N, C-alpha and C positions, 0 to 999 in steps of 0.2 A: 499521366496518372492523375487523378485528383487526389489532393490532400490539404490536411490543416497542420502549419506550417508556423515558424519562428523565423519574421522577417529582418527584426529589428529587436535591440534591447531595450527596456524600461523598465527601472527596477520599481519608479513611482504611479507608471500606468503600465503595466505590463499588458493587457490586451491589447495595447497600442499597435503591440506589434506580432499581434494574431493575422496572418492573413490564410484565404482559401482559395485553393486554385490547383493548376497544372503545375507538375512537378515531374522530374527522369524516374523512369522506372530503374531500379535496380539492374546493375552489369554481374555480369557472373563474374565467380572468383571461387580461388581453390578453397575446399571444406566448408562453400558456405549452400544455403539452400534459402528459395524463393518460394514465400509462403503468401496465399493468396487471401487477403486477413477479410473474416464476416462480421468480425465485433471486436474494438475495442474499448478498453474503460479507462478515463479518465483519473490522474492522480494527482496532489498537492504539488509531487515534482513538476509535472509541467508547468503549473503557473510560474515555479520558481525559477525555471528554466527561463520565463519569457522575461522573469527579473535579471538573470545573466549568471543565478547562481548552478556552480556546473555548467555552464555554457557561455563561449566564451564567443565574443564577435566576430570573431577569425572561423569560425565553426558555420555561420547563416549562410545562406537559407537553411534550417534544421526542421525535417517534419517532427512533429512534436509526438507523445505517443509509447509508453515502457509495454502495456499489458496487449495481448492479443489471441484469438483463436482463429483458426482459418482450416485453411485447405492446403497441402503441400504438393510439392510438384508430383505425386504419386496418385494422387486423390484422397490422400490420408486426414481426417482430420484432426489437427491437432492444436495444442498449448506453447505458448514460446516462454523460454526462461529467460527472463530480461538481462540478467545478467551476461557481461559478455567478458571473456579471459579470464573467467573462475581458475578454468585448470588450463589453459592456452589452447583449448580445440579452437582452429581458423584464426588466430592471432598470433599465436607464439608464447612460451614461455615469459619473454621478456617483459610483454605489454602487461601494465596493471589492470585488474579489473574494473570497469565502465558498466554503467546501464546504460541502456540505448537512450540515445537523440544525447547522450553526454561527448559521444564522440562519433557513433553509427546511427543515421538516418530510422526513423521511429517506426509508429503502428499505427498512426491516424493516419490512412493513405489505402490504396486499394490492393497493393502488395509492399511487402517488408522480408528483406532478406537479411539472415540471420546465419552462425557458426551451425551446420549440421546438427552439432551436438545439442545447441540450444531446443532441439523442439521433442516436444512428447507425447503420445497419444492422449487425446481428448477422451473421456470415457462417452461412455451412449449416454449414459444416466444425464446428463449435463448439456443443457443448450450453450453454444456459443456466445452468447450473453451473458450468464453464469459462469462459462470458464474462462472468459476473459478478464472478469474478476478477481482474480486467482493471483497471477503471478507478480504481484508488488502489495499492495495493501494485505491479502489475505496473508501472503505467505511471511510477509513481517508477520503480522498478530500469531501467526500459526509457531515462528521460530521464538519468538519473544517468549509464549506461555511454555511449549514443550521442550526447550533445547534451554535457554537461557535463562527462565525461573525454575525449571524443572519442574513446577505443579503437578500435583497426582492426586485422583478424582478423590473428592474428603476435603481439600483445599479451599482453602480462600483468595478471593482477589478484587482488589480494584481497579474498574478501568476509569482511568478518566477521560473526560472530553466526546460522550456518547455521544455520536451522530456523523463524524468523521471516521471516514474509510477502515482505519487500523483498528480504531475505537470498537466499531459496529463489528466488525469482523471476531475480535477478543472477545464481546459479550457472546455471542451464536458459540463460537468454536469452546470458551470455557463451560459455557452452559453443556452441550453435547457431551463431553468430558470429563463429567461429574462434579463439576466446583461449585462452589458456593458464589456468586457473581453480586461484585456491588460497583454502582456504577454512579459518575458525575456528569449535569448538564448546568451549563446555564438558564436554559430554554425547558420550560415545561412541557411542552408536546415531547419533544425527544426523551425525556426522561421518562414520559408514559410508553412511546415507542421503544425506550429500553426497555422497560419492562414485560411487552410483549415480544420482545425478543426472547425472554428468558431471564434478564436479570432478578436478581433476588429482594434488591431494593436499589432505591436511584434517588440522591439527594446532589440538594445545589455545591457548587465548588465550594469546601471549606467547611464542609458539617461535621460534626463528630457521627462517625460508624459508631455501628452496636458492637463490633467486635475490630480487634485488630488484625488486618485480614499476613498470608504467609507470604504475597506478590502485589506488587503494583505496577500498570501497563500505563507507562507516561509517555505521551507523544505533544504535550499542551506545552511543557517545559515552565516557563518563568512563573505564570501564572499560580500555578499548582504547585510547585515542586515541593514545598513548606509542606501541604498538608499531604502531601505522597511520602516524605518521608515518616511523619508524624502517626501515618494510619498502618504503618508496619510493624507486624512483633518486634522482639527480637531477636535477631538471626535470617530475618526476612530478607528478600530480593527485590530493589526498584531496578524494572526494567525501561530502558528510556530508547525510543527510535525517532524523536522528533523533538520541535522544540516551536511548535506553530505560535507560541506567543512571545518567543525572545527565548532567546538561549543563557541569560543572565539575572537568575533570578537575586530578590534580595537577600534571602536570608540562604545560606547553603546548607543549614542544618546541619554542620560537620561534627560539635560535638557528639549529638545524637547518631551521627550515622556511627562515630568510632564508640562509645560507650555501648550503645547496642548496639554491637556488630555486625550491621547491616551492609547489605552488600548491593553494590551498584554496578547493573551491566550495560552496556550501552550495546543496542543490536541495530544491523543493517541489513533487509531484506532477507535472505534465505538462500539455500541450496540447491541444486537441480534435483537431488535427491528429498527432500524434505519435499520440494512441489509434488514432486511424485507420491510423497504419503501423504499431501494435501486434499491432493485428485481423488485419490483411492477412499480419502475417509470422509470424503463431501459421498463421494459415490453410494460407499456401503452405510454410512447414515441416514442420507436424508437430507442432510445440512447442506444448505443454498446461499451461497450470498446474498447480501442484501441488495436490492436494485433502486437507487431515487429514481432515475429517469432512464430513459433508452429514446436516443435521436438519431437520426441520419445523418450520415457523417458532414451533409452539407448545412449543417445547423450547430455545429460545433462551437460555433459562440456563444449558443445559449446554453451550454454544456458548462464552459469556460465561465463566464458569468454567474451559473449556481455556484459552482464552487468557491469564485472569488467573495460571494457573498455571505457562506456559509450557510444559505437556506439549506441544503442539502441533506436528506440520511439514508447513509449508506452510497451507492456505488452510480456516477453517471458513464452509460453505455452506448459509445457510437458503433452505429451498425452501416456496414459496406454495401 
């Protein structure tokens, strides 16, 4: 079957390890099912995999891709939950959880195998392309906002780095849930797009906000950390799920964190139940993922190049 896969690891030039071509089809396995992929979306996780983060050379070649929507063995339209081993289904209780492509072949292919437990019905209201955007970036944003930040309608939130997949999702979901949304971006065009998506105010990184917020959605890391901490009201919550600008901020702001009793919460992906809730939320409210571009699988390299260059706003989707 045709696939986009990591053939080599190169921390400096990750795209040099990306290959497109034939790979073996999934083999039958107890408790697992095979899904015919209709659409899959790119995440920064795929780029980091090519750098060797979470993916060892001993696991190569590895088909990339965490997210997908497609057709199951019974002809049903489905969405995949990307976390394998969350409850032991299909792998046994002793195996630690992992995301597709860390241990098991991914979704940038004509077919993908996952534990049967990881398959959810796709709402008829969502296209395959839209549904394929939800299981990683949008699920991460959903959990950050509604589980780990615990925000409620009327609260305020700052989303750092508008344009990235998680940040874009957070803006849309927060606005739909009745929050006051502030967003930052270095790029004027992306700030304008954030306003179009529903942000109440947009700012350059580090700018003083008109209010202290109840929660900050942080995926940028070192470059925005100090601003995130300083933007919180006393008792506010900073939720972090990534560090694209680096993991070690120059100023940790520890004094401010303990003196104002701020909460710092790490967040990774989300549960199957949260994905089910997210799918229902989108179907019922009309909220749809922001899609930057849709490409056929044989043009996957173009999508990776856009992701690596930071040129996109929203998700890149590959269709099969």
